[in-house]
Phi, psi and omega in degrees: 000334182294326182293331177294313179296317179297319179294316179296320180291326175294318177295321178295323179293319178297316181290321181291329181291343174291321185264335190220148176284139183300342178274357181294145181293338181264011186298320181294325179294313180293323177299317178296319178295320179293325177294321177294319176296321178295319177297316178297319177295321178295319178296319178296318178299316179294320180298313181287334180288327185251013179283155179273137182261000000 
């Protein structure tokens, strides 16, 4: 389970670095928000991939 969190946080860090400099004091907060958005997007992708038509 730890690898899931690490992957999401890495994705969040990449997305947060687009908007914020990594030395910024709020970087971890934005990184966490981006990780949550990535998780939500992943859930949506899985949901739409396996829905019945």
